[in-house]
PDB file of the backbone (N, CA, C, O) and the ligand in Angstrom, with CONECT records:
HET     ZN  A 101       1
ATOM      1  N   MET A   1       5.841  14.314 -14.577  1.00  0.00           N
ATOM      2  CA  MET A   1       6.394  13.556 -13.450  1.00  0.00           C
ATOM      3  C   MET A   1       5.375  13.514 -12.322  1.00  0.00           C
ATOM      4  O   MET A   1       4.861  14.544 -11.887  1.00  0.00           O
ATOM      5  N   LEU A   2       5.100  12.333 -11.869  1.00  0.00           N
ATOM      6  CA  LEU A   2       4.147  12.157 -10.769  1.00  0.00           C
ATOM      7  C   LEU A   2       4.848  12.449  -9.441  1.00  0.00           C
ATOM      8  O   LEU A   2       5.944  11.953  -9.181  1.00  0.00           O
ATOM      9  N   LEU A   3       4.205  13.247  -8.622  1.00  0.00           N
ATOM     10  CA  LEU A   3       4.711  13.492  -7.280  1.00  0.00           C
ATOM     11  C   LEU A   3       3.954  12.623  -6.293  1.00  0.00           C
ATOM     12  O   LEU A   3       2.728  12.520  -6.347  1.00  0.00           O
ATOM     13  N   ILE A   4       4.693  12.006  -5.400  1.00  0.00           N
ATOM     14  CA  ILE A   4       4.111  11.205  -4.327  1.00  0.00           C
ATOM     15  C   ILE A   4       4.518  11.846  -3.015  1.00  0.00           C
ATOM     16  O   ILE A   4       5.674  12.225  -2.830  1.00  0.00           O
ATOM     17  N   ARG A   5       3.560  11.966  -2.102  1.00  0.00           N
ATOM     18  CA  ARG A   5       3.851  12.593  -0.813  1.00  0.00           C
ATOM     19  C   ARG A   5       4.269  11.542   0.205  1.00  0.00           C
ATOM     20  O   ARG A   5       3.462  10.715   0.629  1.00  0.00           O
ATOM     21  N   CYS A   6       5.530  11.584   0.587  1.00  0.00           N
ATOM     22  CA  CYS A   6       5.995  10.749   1.694  1.00  0.00           C
ATOM     23  C   CYS A   6       5.483  11.379   2.992  1.00  0.00           C
ATOM     24  O   CYS A   6       5.602  12.592   3.159  1.00  0.00           O
ATOM     25  N   PRO A   7       4.918  10.595   3.916  1.00  0.00           N
ATOM     26  CA  PRO A   7       4.402  11.175   5.162  1.00  0.00           C
ATOM     27  C   PRO A   7       5.480  11.834   6.017  1.00  0.00           C
ATOM     28  O   PRO A   7       5.162  12.632   6.899  1.00  0.00           O
ATOM     29  N   TRP A   8       6.751  11.512   5.769  1.00  0.00           N
ATOM     30  CA  TRP A   8       7.831  12.108   6.553  1.00  0.00           C
ATOM     31  C   TRP A   8       8.574  13.201   5.785  1.00  0.00           C
ATOM     32  O   TRP A   8       9.020  14.177   6.389  1.00  0.00           O
ATOM     33  N   CYS A   9       8.716  13.057   4.463  1.00  0.00           N
ATOM     34  CA  CYS A   9       9.579  13.947   3.674  1.00  0.00           C
ATOM     35  C   CYS A   9       8.806  14.950   2.820  1.00  0.00           C
ATOM     36  O   CYS A   9       9.377  15.946   2.377  1.00  0.00           O
ATOM     37  N   GLY A  10       7.535  14.705   2.585  1.00  0.00           N
ATOM     38  CA  GLY A  10       6.778  15.591   1.713  1.00  0.00           C
ATOM     39  C   GLY A  10       6.801  15.096   0.275  1.00  0.00           C
ATOM     40  O   GLY A  10       7.109  13.933   0.014  1.00  0.00           O
ATOM     41  N   ASP A  11       6.471  15.992  -0.661  1.00  0.00           N
ATOM     42  CA  ASP A  11       6.351  15.619  -2.069  1.00  0.00           C
ATOM     43  C   ASP A  11       7.725  15.314  -2.669  1.00  0.00           C
ATOM     44  O   ASP A  11       8.670  16.092  -2.538  1.00  0.00           O
ATOM     45  N   ARG A  12       7.803  14.161  -3.327  1.00  0.00           N
ATOM     46  CA  ARG A  12       9.027  13.759  -4.013  1.00  0.00           C
ATOM     47  C   ARG A  12       8.640  13.083  -5.331  1.00  0.00           C
ATOM     48  O   ARG A  12       7.500  12.655  -5.512  1.00  0.00           O
ATOM     49  N   GLU A  13       9.604  12.996  -6.239  1.00  0.00           N
ATOM     50  CA  GLU A  13       9.331  12.390  -7.536  1.00  0.00           C
ATOM     51  C   GLU A  13       9.091  10.882  -7.394  1.00  0.00           C
ATOM     52  O   GLU A  13       9.663  10.224  -6.525  1.00  0.00           O
ATOM     53  N   GLU A  14       8.251  10.369  -8.249  1.00  0.00           N
ATOM     54  CA  GLU A  14       7.866   8.963  -8.156  1.00  0.00           C
ATOM     55  C   GLU A  14       9.047   8.011  -8.285  1.00  0.00           C
ATOM     56  O   GLU A  14       8.993   6.889  -7.782  1.00  0.00           O
ATOM     57  N   THR A  15      10.122   8.447  -8.957  1.00  0.00           N
ATOM     58  CA  THR A  15      11.279   7.564  -9.138  1.00  0.00           C
ATOM     59  C   THR A  15      11.974   7.243  -7.827  1.00  0.00           C
ATOM     60  O   THR A  15      12.793   6.326  -7.767  1.00  0.00           O
ATOM     61  N   GLU A  16      11.650   8.001  -6.760  1.00  0.00           N
ATOM     62  CA  GLU A  16      12.272   7.730  -5.463  1.00  0.00           C
ATOM     63  C   GLU A  16      11.554   6.613  -4.700  1.00  0.00           C
ATOM     64  O   GLU A  16      12.018   6.185  -3.644  1.00  0.00           O
ATOM     65  N   PHE A  17      10.426   6.144  -5.232  1.00  0.00           N
ATOM     66  CA  PHE A  17       9.571   5.240  -4.471  1.00  0.00           C
ATOM     67  C   PHE A  17       9.531   3.839  -5.060  1.00  0.00           C
ATOM     68  O   PHE A  17       9.757   3.641  -6.254  1.00  0.00           O
ATOM     69  N   GLY A  18       9.243   2.889  -4.214  1.00  0.00           N
ATOM     70  CA  GLY A  18       9.008   1.525  -4.640  1.00  0.00           C
ATOM     71  C   GLY A  18       7.613   1.093  -4.227  1.00  0.00           C
ATOM     72  O   GLY A  18       7.096   1.502  -3.187  1.00  0.00           O
ATOM     73  N   TYR A  19       7.027   0.271  -5.051  1.00  0.00           N
ATOM     74  CA  TYR A  19       5.663  -0.193  -4.813  1.00  0.00           C
ATOM     75  C   TYR A  19       5.689  -1.501  -4.035  1.00  0.00           C
ATOM     76  O   TYR A  19       6.476  -2.393  -4.349  1.00  0.00           O
ATOM     77  N   GLY A  20       4.832  -1.622  -3.019  1.00  0.00           N
ATOM     78  CA  GLY A  20       4.841  -2.814  -2.186  1.00  0.00           C
ATOM     79  C   GLY A  20       3.569  -3.618  -2.203  1.00  0.00           C
ATOM     80  O   GLY A  20       3.395  -4.502  -1.363  1.00  0.00           O
ATOM     81  N   GLY A  21       2.667  -3.344  -3.134  1.00  0.00           N
ATOM     82  CA  GLY A  21       1.460  -4.141  -3.238  1.00  0.00           C
ATOM     83  C   GLY A  21       0.361  -3.686  -2.301  1.00  0.00           C
ATOM     84  O   GLY A  21       0.438  -2.614  -1.701  1.00  0.00           O
ATOM     85  N   GLN A  22      -0.651  -4.509  -2.185  1.00  0.00           N
ATOM     86  CA  GLN A  22      -1.836  -4.171  -1.399  1.00  0.00           C
ATOM     87  C   GLN A  22      -1.496  -4.000   0.078  1.00  0.00           C
ATOM     88  O   GLN A  22      -0.732  -4.782   0.644  1.00  0.00           O
ATOM     89  N   ALA A  23      -2.067  -2.977   0.689  1.00  0.00           N
ATOM     90  CA  ALA A  23      -1.867  -2.725   2.115  1.00  0.00           C
ATOM     91  C   ALA A  23      -2.869  -3.520   2.938  1.00  0.00           C
ATOM     92  O   ALA A  23      -3.892  -3.981   2.432  1.00  0.00           O
ATOM     93  N   HIS A  24      -2.556  -3.667   4.195  1.00  0.00           N
ATOM     94  CA  HIS A  24      -3.467  -4.244   5.184  1.00  0.00           C
ATOM     95  C   HIS A  24      -3.794  -5.712   4.919  1.00  0.00           C
ATOM     96  O   HIS A  24      -4.907  -6.162   5.192  1.00  0.00           O
ATOM     97  N   VAL A  25      -2.831  -6.452   4.390  1.00  0.00           N
ATOM     98  CA  VAL A  25      -2.994  -7.896   4.232  1.00  0.00           C
ATOM     99  C   VAL A  25      -2.364  -8.535   5.471  1.00  0.00           C
ATOM    100  O   VAL A  25      -1.141  -8.615   5.589  1.00  0.00           O
ATOM    101  N   ALA A  26      -3.198  -8.978   6.370  1.00  0.00           N
ATOM    102  CA  ALA A  26      -2.716  -9.487   7.653  1.00  0.00           C
ATOM    103  C   ALA A  26      -2.175 -10.909   7.513  1.00  0.00           C
ATOM    104  O   ALA A  26      -2.722 -11.728   6.774  1.00  0.00           O
ATOM    105  N   TYR A  27      -1.097 -11.182   8.233  1.00  0.00           N
ATOM    106  CA  TYR A  27      -0.578 -12.546   8.284  1.00  0.00           C
ATOM    107  C   TYR A  27      -1.625 -13.427   8.959  1.00  0.00           C
ATOM    108  O   TYR A  27      -2.133 -13.080  10.025  1.00  0.00           O
ATOM    109  N   PRO A  28      -1.945 -14.553   8.351  1.00  0.00           N
ATOM    110  CA  PRO A  28      -3.042 -15.354   8.915  1.00  0.00           C
ATOM    111  C   PRO A  28      -2.676 -15.980  10.265  1.00  0.00           C
ATOM    112  O   PRO A  28      -1.575 -16.506  10.432  1.00  0.00           O
ATOM    113  N   PRO A  29      -3.600 -15.921  11.221  1.00  0.00           N
ATOM    114  CA  PRO A  29      -3.367 -16.627  12.487  1.00  0.00           C
ATOM    115  C   PRO A  29      -3.378 -18.137  12.241  1.00  0.00           C
ATOM    116  O   PRO A  29      -4.080 -18.615  11.350  1.00  0.00           O
ATOM    117  N   SER A  30      -2.630 -18.863  13.000  1.00  0.00           N
ATOM    118  CA  SER A  30      -2.550 -20.318  12.840  1.00  0.00           C
ATOM    119  C   SER A  30      -2.193 -20.699  11.402  1.00  0.00           C
ATOM    120  O   SER A  30      -2.830 -21.567  10.806  1.00  0.00           O
ATOM    121  N   ALA A  31      -1.188 -20.055  10.864  1.00  0.00           N
ATOM    122  CA  ALA A  31      -0.826 -20.276   9.463  1.00  0.00           C
ATOM    123  C   ALA A  31      -0.466 -21.728   9.184  1.00  0.00           C
ATOM    124  O   ALA A  31      -0.674 -22.225   8.077  1.00  0.00           O
ATOM    125  N   GLU A  32       0.081 -22.413  10.205  1.00  0.00           N
ATOM    126  CA  GLU A  32       0.487 -23.800   9.992  1.00  0.00           C
ATOM    127  C   GLU A  32      -0.698 -24.738   9.766  1.00  0.00           C
ATOM    128  O   GLU A  32      -0.523 -25.880   9.340  1.00  0.00           O
ATOM    129  N   GLN A  33      -1.884 -24.257  10.050  1.00  0.00           N
ATOM    130  CA  GLN A  33      -3.078 -25.087   9.876  1.00  0.00           C
ATOM    131  C   GLN A  33      -3.798 -24.811   8.558  1.00  0.00           C
ATOM    132  O   GLN A  33      -4.824 -25.430   8.275  1.00  0.00           O
ATOM    133  N   LEU A  34      -3.281 -23.905   7.763  1.00  0.00           N
ATOM    134  CA  LEU A  34      -3.951 -23.575   6.506  1.00  0.00           C
ATOM    135  C   LEU A  34      -3.731 -24.671   5.475  1.00  0.00           C
ATOM    136  O   LEU A  34      -2.699 -25.341   5.471  1.00  0.00           O
ATOM    137  N   SER A  35      -4.698 -24.841   4.619  1.00  0.00           N
ATOM    138  CA  SER A  35      -4.521 -25.742   3.485  1.00  0.00           C
ATOM    139  C   SER A  35      -3.624 -25.054   2.456  1.00  0.00           C
ATOM    140  O   SER A  35      -3.370 -23.853   2.545  1.00  0.00           O
ATOM    141  N   ASP A  36      -3.154 -25.820   1.489  1.00  0.00           N
ATOM    142  CA  ASP A  36      -2.327 -25.221   0.442  1.00  0.00           C
ATOM    143  C   ASP A  36      -3.086 -24.123  -0.300  1.00  0.00           C
ATOM    144  O   ASP A  36      -2.524 -23.081  -0.638  1.00  0.00           O
ATOM    145  N   ASP A  37      -4.378 -24.373  -0.548  1.00  0.00           N
ATOM    146  CA  ASP A  37      -5.175 -23.360  -1.245  1.00  0.00           C
ATOM    147  C   ASP A  37      -5.311 -22.095  -0.411  1.00  0.00           C
ATOM    148  O   ASP A  37      -5.219 -20.991  -0.946  1.00  0.00           O
ATOM    149  N   GLU A  38      -5.530 -22.242   0.904  1.00  0.00           N
ATOM    150  CA  GLU A  38      -5.665 -21.068   1.768  1.00  0.00           C
ATOM    151  C   GLU A  38      -4.346 -20.299   1.847  1.00  0.00           C
ATOM    152  O   GLU A  38      -4.341 -19.068   1.863  1.00  0.00           O
ATOM    153  N   TRP A  39      -3.232 -21.027   1.896  1.00  0.00           N
ATOM    154  CA  TRP A  39      -1.921 -20.377   1.940  1.00  0.00           C
ATOM    155  C   TRP A  39      -1.638 -19.645   0.623  1.00  0.00           C
ATOM    156  O   TRP A  39      -1.087 -18.544   0.618  1.00  0.00           O
ATOM    157  N   ALA A  40      -2.022 -20.270  -0.483  1.00  0.00           N
ATOM    158  CA  ALA A  40      -1.850 -19.617  -1.789  1.00  0.00           C
ATOM    159  C   ALA A  40      -2.704 -18.354  -1.877  1.00  0.00           C
ATOM    160  O   ALA A  40      -2.279 -17.353  -2.455  1.00  0.00           O
ATOM    161  N   GLN A  41      -3.892 -18.401  -1.313  1.00  0.00           N
ATOM    162  CA  GLN A  41      -4.741 -17.200  -1.302  1.00  0.00           C
ATOM    163  C   GLN A  41      -4.039 -16.069  -0.563  1.00  0.00           C
ATOM    164  O   GLN A  41      -4.033 -14.929  -1.028  1.00  0.00           O
ATOM    165  N   TYR A  42      -3.451 -16.379   0.579  1.00  0.00           N
ATOM    166  CA  TYR A  42      -2.747 -15.352   1.350  1.00  0.00           C
ATOM    167  C   TYR A  42      -1.541 -14.816   0.574  1.00  0.00           C
ATOM    168  O   TYR A  42      -1.310 -13.607   0.543  1.00  0.00           O
ATOM    169  N   LEU A  43      -0.779 -15.706  -0.047  1.00  0.00           N
ATOM    170  CA  LEU A  43       0.460 -15.280  -0.693  1.00  0.00           C
ATOM    171  C   LEU A  43       0.245 -14.525  -1.993  1.00  0.00           C
ATOM    172  O   LEU A  43       0.917 -13.527  -2.256  1.00  0.00           O
ATOM    173  N   PHE A  44      -0.690 -14.999  -2.807  1.00  0.00           N
ATOM    174  CA  PHE A  44      -0.709 -14.554  -4.196  1.00  0.00           C
ATOM    175  C   PHE A  44      -1.950 -13.785  -4.622  1.00  0.00           C
ATOM    176  O   PHE A  44      -1.901 -13.063  -5.618  1.00  0.00           O
ATOM    177  N   PHE A  45      -3.052 -13.912  -3.911  1.00  0.00           N
ATOM    178  CA  PHE A  45      -4.299 -13.326  -4.397  1.00  0.00           C
ATOM    179  C   PHE A  45      -4.524 -11.966  -3.746  1.00  0.00           C
ATOM    180  O   PHE A  45      -4.515 -11.845  -2.521  1.00  0.00           O
ATOM    181  N   ARG A  46      -4.723 -10.956  -4.568  1.00  0.00           N
ATOM    182  CA  ARG A  46      -4.928  -9.599  -4.085  1.00  0.00           C
ATOM    183  C   ARG A  46      -6.136  -8.980  -4.772  1.00  0.00           C
ATOM    184  O   ARG A  46      -6.533  -9.394  -5.861  1.00  0.00           O
ATOM    185  N   ASP A  47      -6.705  -7.989  -4.118  1.00  0.00           N
ATOM    186  CA  ASP A  47      -7.797  -7.253  -4.735  1.00  0.00           C
ATOM    187  C   ASP A  47      -7.267  -6.499  -5.950  1.00  0.00           C
ATOM    188  O   ASP A  47      -6.085  -6.164  -6.026  1.00  0.00           O
ATOM    189  N   ASN A  48      -8.152  -6.243  -6.883  1.00  0.00           N
ATOM    190  CA  ASN A  48      -7.759  -5.504  -8.091  1.00  0.00           C
ATOM    191  C   ASN A  48      -8.882  -4.549  -8.460  1.00  0.00           C
ATOM    192  O   ASN A  48      -9.509  -4.694  -9.510  1.00  0.00           O
ATOM    193  N   PRO A  49      -9.140  -3.559  -7.586  1.00  0.00           N
ATOM    194  CA  PRO A  49     -10.317  -2.715  -7.808  1.00  0.00           C
ATOM    195  C   PRO A  49     -10.075  -1.672  -8.904  1.00  0.00           C
ATOM    196  O   PRO A  49      -8.941  -1.295  -9.199  1.00  0.00           O
ATOM    197  N   LYS A  50     -11.167  -1.230  -9.482  1.00  0.00           N
ATOM    198  CA  LYS A  50     -11.138  -0.065 -10.360  1.00  0.00           C
ATOM    199  C   LYS A  50     -11.623   1.095  -9.513  1.00  0.00           C
ATOM    200  O   LYS A  50     -12.825   1.329  -9.393  1.00  0.00           O
ATOM    201  N   GLY A  51     -10.678   1.823  -8.925  1.00  0.00           N
ATOM    202  CA  GLY A  51     -11.046   2.896  -8.011  1.00  0.00           C
ATOM    203  C   GLY A  51     -10.029   2.997  -6.896  1.00  0.00           C
ATOM    204  O   GLY A  51      -8.881   2.593  -7.078  1.00  0.00           O
ATOM    205  N   PRO A  52     -10.418   3.530  -5.739  1.00  0.00           N
ATOM    206  CA  PRO A  52      -9.476   3.692  -4.626  1.00  0.00           C
ATOM    207  C   PRO A  52      -8.948   2.347  -4.126  1.00  0.00           C
ATOM    208  O   PRO A  52      -9.701   1.387  -3.967  1.00  0.00           O
ATOM    209  N   PHE A  53      -7.636   2.303  -3.884  1.00  0.00           N
ATOM    210  CA  PHE A  53      -6.977   1.057  -3.499  1.00  0.00           C
ATOM    211  C   PHE A  53      -5.895   1.380  -2.485  1.00  0.00           C
ATOM    212  O   PHE A  53      -5.046   2.236  -2.733  1.00  0.00           O
ATOM    213  N   ALA A  54      -5.918   0.700  -1.342  1.00  0.00           N
ATOM    214  CA  ALA A  54      -4.899   0.921  -0.298  1.00  0.00           C
ATOM    215  C   ALA A  54      -3.656   0.109  -0.645  1.00  0.00           C
ATOM    216  O   ALA A  54      -3.730  -1.104  -0.841  1.00  0.00           O
ATOM    217  N   GLU A  55      -2.517   0.789  -0.718  1.00  0.00           N
ATOM    218  CA  GLU A  55      -1.269   0.165  -1.151  1.00  0.00           C
ATOM    219  C   GLU A  55      -0.140   0.481  -0.181  1.00  0.00           C
ATOM    220  O   GLU A  55      -0.214   1.437   0.590  1.00  0.00           O
ATOM    221  N   ARG A  56       0.904  -0.334  -0.233  1.00  0.00           N
ATOM    222  CA  ARG A  56       2.126  -0.074   0.528  1.00  0.00           C
ATOM    223  C   ARG A  56       3.157   0.527  -0.422  1.00  0.00           C
ATOM    224  O   ARG A  56       3.293   0.087  -1.564  1.00  0.00           O
ATOM    225  N   TRP A  57       3.876   1.530   0.056  1.00  0.00           N
ATOM    226  CA  TRP A  57       4.943   2.161  -0.722  1.00  0.00           C
ATOM    227  C   TRP A  57       6.146   2.341   0.192  1.00  0.00           C
ATOM    228  O   TRP A  57       6.009   2.443   1.411  1.00  0.00           O
ATOM    229  N   VAL A  58       7.319   2.377  -0.413  1.00  0.00           N
ATOM    230  CA  VAL A  58       8.538   2.648   0.351  1.00  0.00           C
ATOM    231  C   VAL A  58       9.269   3.814  -0.312  1.00  0.00           C
ATOM    232  O   VAL A  58       9.401   3.860  -1.535  1.00  0.00           O
ATOM    233  N   HIS A  59       9.735   4.745   0.497  1.00  0.00           N
ATOM    234  CA  HIS A  59      10.506   5.883  -0.018  1.00  0.00           C
ATOM    235  C   HIS A  59      11.969   5.454  -0.119  1.00  0.00           C
ATOM    236  O   HIS A  59      12.815   5.862   0.677  1.00  0.00           O
ATOM    237  N   ALA A  60      12.239   4.622  -1.118  1.00  0.00           N
ATOM    238  CA  ALA A  60      13.507   3.905  -1.212  1.00  0.00           C
ATOM    239  C   ALA A  60      14.705   4.827  -1.367  1.00  0.00           C
ATOM    240  O   ALA A  60      15.769   4.542  -0.819  1.00  0.00           O
ATOM    241  N   ALA A  61      14.558   5.926  -2.103  1.00  0.00           N
ATOM    242  CA  ALA A  61      15.680   6.836  -2.344  1.00  0.00           C
ATOM    243  C   ALA A  61      15.636   8.037  -1.402  1.00  0.00           C
ATOM    244  O   ALA A  61      16.313   9.039  -1.634  1.00  0.00           O
ATOM    245  N   GLY A  62      14.848   7.934  -0.351  1.00  0.00           N
ATOM    246  CA  GLY A  62      14.743   9.022   0.615  1.00  0.00           C
ATOM    247  C   GLY A  62      14.959   8.493   2.010  1.00  0.00           C
ATOM    248  O   GLY A  62      16.049   8.035   2.354  1.00  0.00           O
ATOM    249  N   CYS A  63      13.911   8.559   2.814  1.00  0.00           N
ATOM    250  CA  CYS A  63      14.028   8.147   4.218  1.00  0.00           C
ATOM    251  C   CYS A  63      13.988   6.630   4.382  1.00  0.00           C
ATOM    252  O   CYS A  63      14.249   6.118   5.471  1.00  0.00           O
ATOM    253  N   ARG A  64      13.664   5.908   3.308  1.00  0.00           N
ATOM    254  CA  ARG A  64      13.632   4.438   3.280  1.00  0.00           C
ATOM    255  C   ARG A  64      12.562   3.858   4.202  1.00  0.00           C
ATOM    256  O   ARG A  64      12.656   2.702   4.616  1.00  0.00           O
ATOM    257  N   ARG A  65      11.564   4.644   4.516  1.00  0.00           N
ATOM    258  CA  ARG A  65      10.478   4.153   5.360  1.00  0.00           C
ATOM    259  C   ARG A  65       9.297   3.707   4.506  1.00  0.00           C
ATOM    260  O   ARG A  65       9.057   4.222   3.414  1.00  0.00           O
ATOM    261  N   TRP A  66       8.568   2.730   5.047  1.00  0.00           N
ATOM    262  CA  TRP A  66       7.335   2.255   4.426  1.00  0.00           C
ATOM    263  C   TRP A  66       6.175   3.105   4.910  1.00  0.00           C
ATOM    264  O   TRP A  66       6.182   3.628   6.024  1.00  0.00           O
ATOM    265  N   PHE A  67       5.179   3.230   4.044  1.00  0.00           N
ATOM    266  CA  PHE A  67       3.943   3.907   4.412  1.00  0.00           C
ATOM    267  C   PHE A  67       2.819   3.358   3.549  1.00  0.00           C
ATOM    268  O   PHE A  67       3.050   2.567   2.634  1.00  0.00           O
ATOM    269  N   ASN A  68       1.619   3.778   3.847  1.00  0.00           N
ATOM    270  CA  ASN A  68       0.446   3.348   3.090  1.00  0.00           C
ATOM    271  C   ASN A  68      -0.104   4.525   2.298  1.00  0.00           C
ATOM    272  O   ASN A  68       0.052   5.681   2.690  1.00  0.00           O
ATOM    273  N   ALA A  69      -0.737   4.223   1.201  1.00  0.00           N
ATOM    274  CA  ALA A  69      -1.375   5.252   0.387  1.00  0.00           C
ATOM    275  C   ALA A  69      -2.655   4.686  -0.187  1.00  0.00           C
ATOM    276  O   ALA A  69      -2.746   3.495  -0.483  1.00  0.00           O
ATOM    277  N   VAL A  70      -3.642   5.550  -0.342  1.00  0.00           N
ATOM    278  CA  VAL A  70      -4.839   5.199  -1.101  1.00  0.00           C
ATOM    279  C   VAL A  70      -4.703   5.885  -2.452  1.00  0.00           C
ATOM    280  O   VAL A  70      -4.674   7.112  -2.543  1.00  0.00           O
ATOM    281  N   ARG A  71      -4.621   5.080  -3.489  1.00  0.00           N
ATOM    282  CA  ARG A  71      -4.444   5.588  -4.857  1.00  0.00           C
ATOM    283  C   ARG A  71      -5.626   5.154  -5.707  1.00  0.00           C
ATOM    284  O   ARG A  71      -6.091   4.019  -5.613  1.00  0.00           O
ATOM    285  N   HIS A  72      -6.104   6.068  -6.535  1.00  0.00           N
ATOM    286  CA  HIS A  72      -7.173   5.712  -7.472  1.00  0.00           C
ATOM    287  C   HIS A  72      -6.523   5.012  -8.662  1.00  0.00           C
ATOM    288  O   HIS A  72      -5.665   5.590  -9.329  1.00  0.00           O
ATOM    289  N   THR A  73      -6.924   3.781  -8.929  1.00  0.00           N
ATOM    290  CA  THR A  73      -6.223   2.966  -9.921  1.00  0.00           C
ATOM    291  C   THR A  73      -6.500   3.403 -11.353  1.00  0.00           C
ATOM    292  O   THR A  73      -5.806   2.960 -12.268  1.00  0.00           O
ATOM    293  N   VAL A  74      -7.484   4.250 -11.571  1.00  0.00           N
ATOM    294  CA  VAL A  74      -7.757   4.732 -12.923  1.00  0.00           C
ATOM    295  C   VAL A  74      -7.068   6.074 -13.166  1.00  0.00           C
ATOM    296  O   VAL A  74      -6.355   6.237 -14.156  1.00  0.00           O
ATOM    297  N   SER A  75      -7.278   7.023 -12.275  1.00  0.00           N
ATOM    298  CA  SER A  75      -6.706   8.365 -12.467  1.00  0.00           C
ATOM    299  C   SER A  75      -5.267   8.457 -11.972  1.00  0.00           C
ATOM    300  O   SER A  75      -4.564   9.411 -12.307  1.00  0.00           O
ATOM    301  N   ASN A  76      -4.821   7.495 -11.189  1.00  0.00           N
ATOM    302  CA  ASN A  76      -3.480   7.483 -10.583  1.00  0.00           C
ATOM    303  C   ASN A  76      -3.336   8.561  -9.510  1.00  0.00           C
ATOM    304  O   ASN A  76      -2.224   8.828  -9.055  1.00  0.00           O
ATOM    305  N   GLU A  77      -4.434   9.182  -9.099  1.00  0.00           N
ATOM    306  CA  GLU A  77      -4.385  10.204  -8.057  1.00  0.00           C
ATOM    307  C   GLU A  77      -4.129   9.550  -6.700  1.00  0.00           C
ATOM    308  O   GLU A  77      -4.760   8.550  -6.356  1.00  0.00           O
ATOM    309  N   PHE A  78      -3.200  10.121  -5.935  1.00  0.00           N
ATOM    310  CA  PHE A  78      -2.984   9.682  -4.567  1.00  0.00           C
ATOM    311  C   PHE A  78      -3.982  10.417  -3.683  1.00  0.00           C
ATOM    312  O   PHE A  78      -3.853  11.622  -3.467  1.00  0.00           O
ATOM    313  N   ILE A  79      -4.972   9.700  -3.174  1.00  0.00           N
ATOM    314  CA  ILE A  79      -6.049  10.307  -2.397  1.00  0.00           C
ATOM    315  C   ILE A  79      -5.561  10.643  -0.997  1.00  0.00           C
ATOM    316  O   ILE A  79      -5.902  11.695  -0.456  1.00  0.00           O
ATOM    317  N   SER A  80      -4.768   9.758  -0.407  1.00  0.00           N
ATOM    318  CA  SER A  80      -4.197  10.049   0.906  1.00  0.00           C
ATOM    319  C   SER A  80      -2.958   9.190   1.106  1.00  0.00           C
ATOM    320  O   SER A  80      -2.815   8.130   0.496  1.00  0.00           O
ATOM    321  N   VAL A  81      -2.076   9.655   1.960  1.00  0.00           N
ATOM    322  CA  VAL A  81      -0.933   8.861   2.408  1.00  0.00           C
ATOM    323  C   VAL A  81      -0.947   8.889   3.927  1.00  0.00           C
ATOM    324  O   VAL A  81      -1.347   9.887   4.528  1.00  0.00           O
ATOM    325  N   TYR A  82      -0.513   7.803   4.550  1.00  0.00           N
ATOM    326  CA  TYR A  82      -0.544   7.728   6.007  1.00  0.00           C
ATOM    327  C   TYR A  82       0.506   6.738   6.489  1.00  0.00           C
ATOM    328  O   TYR A  82       0.879   5.794   5.792  1.00  0.00           O
ATOM    329  N   ARG A  83       0.963   6.990   7.697  1.00  0.00           N
ATOM    330  CA  ARG A  83       2.010   6.153   8.278  1.00  0.00           C
ATOM    331  C   ARG A  83       1.437   4.829   8.769  1.00  0.00           C
ATOM    332  O   ARG A  83       0.242   4.747   9.053  1.00  0.00           O
ATOM    333  N   PRO A  84       2.250   3.808   8.873  1.00  0.00           N
ATOM    334  CA  PRO A  84       1.772   2.526   9.406  1.00  0.00           C
ATOM    335  C   PRO A  84       1.113   2.719  10.774  1.00  0.00           C
ATOM    336  O   PRO A  84       1.642   3.426  11.631  1.00  0.00           O
ATOM    337  N   GLY A  85      -0.011   2.105  10.963  1.00  0.00           N
ATOM    338  CA  GLY A  85      -0.746   2.235  12.211  1.00  0.00           C
ATOM    339  C   GLY A  85      -1.744   3.360  12.207  1.00  0.00           C
ATOM    340  O   GLY A  85      -2.586   3.444  13.101  1.00  0.00           O
ATOM    341  N   GLU A  86      -1.667   4.242  11.203  1.00  0.00           N
ATOM    342  CA  GLU A  86      -2.639   5.326  11.085  1.00  0.00           C
ATOM    343  C   GLU A  86      -3.761   4.924  10.139  1.00  0.00           C
ATOM    344  O   GLU A  86      -3.633   3.972   9.369  1.00  0.00           O
ATOM    345  N   LYS A  87      -4.846   5.654  10.208  1.00  0.00           N
ATOM    346  CA  LYS A  87      -5.970   5.440   9.298  1.00  0.00           C
ATOM    347  C   LYS A  87      -5.880   6.473   8.176  1.00  0.00           C
ATOM    348  O   LYS A  87      -5.416   7.592   8.396  1.00  0.00           O
ATOM    349  N   PRO A  88      -6.324   6.099   6.968  1.00  0.00           N
ATOM    350  CA  PRO A  88      -6.313   7.082   5.885  1.00  0.00           C
ATOM    351  C   PRO A  88      -7.341   8.175   6.137  1.00  0.00           C
ATOM    352  O   PRO A  88      -8.393   7.925   6.726  1.00  0.00           O
ATOM    353  N   ALA A  89      -7.034   9.381   5.690  1.00  0.00           N
ATOM    354  CA  ALA A  89      -7.985  10.481   5.795  1.00  0.00           C
ATOM    355  C   ALA A  89      -9.203  10.168   4.934  1.00  0.00           C
ATOM    356  O   ALA A  89      -9.065   9.675   3.814  1.00  0.00           O
ATOM    357  N   GLY A  90     -10.370  10.448   5.445  1.00  0.00           N
ATOM    358  CA  GLY A  90     -11.586  10.226   4.688  1.00  0.00           C
ATOM    359  C   GLY A  90     -12.168   8.843   4.852  1.00  0.00           C
ATOM    360  O   GLY A  90     -13.266   8.585   4.358  1.00  0.00           O
ATOM    361  N   GLY A  91     -11.478   7.946   5.526  1.00  0.00           N
ATOM    362  CA  GLY A  91     -12.040   6.636   5.821  1.00  0.00           C
ATOM    363  C   GLY A  91     -12.001   5.640   4.687  1.00  0.00           C
ATOM    364  O   GLY A  91     -12.593   4.567   4.799  1.00  0.00           O
ATOM    365  N   ALA A  92     -11.316   5.961   3.584  1.00  0.00           N
ATOM    366  CA  ALA A  92     -11.221   4.993   2.491  1.00  0.00           C
ATOM    367  C   ALA A  92     -10.354   3.817   2.923  1.00  0.00           C
ATOM    368  O   ALA A  92      -9.616   3.885   3.906  1.00  0.00           O
ATOM    369  N   ALA A  93     -10.469   2.749   2.164  1.00  0.00           N
ATOM    370  CA  ALA A  93      -9.685   1.538   2.414  1.00  0.00           C
ATOM    371  C   ALA A  93     -10.144   0.877   3.685  1.00  0.00           C
ATOM    372  O   ALA A  93      -9.606  -0.161   4.070  1.00  0.00           O
TER     373      ALA A  93
HETATM  374 ZN    ZN A 101      10.481   9.815   2.976  1.00  0.00          ZN2+
END
């Protein structure tokens, strides 16, 4: 069983969490001026690295709060977890 550390609750089983995709994808300024291709890039295109990846997670069966995590996509190791507005430890992502 994989343990994920919620920044508020501590280590909990992975079944308590939901995955929210890539972290730090900013809503585009002047979105109404984007072309269809640019809007599609914002909506659907995400990085797919082999290595550390900043992701959004929600502790759905716990405190129900969102947070960010840097997870290694090969080893599945959670390198760091941090609250929204915080920076990850070690400067990754
Ligand atoms: Zn929690």
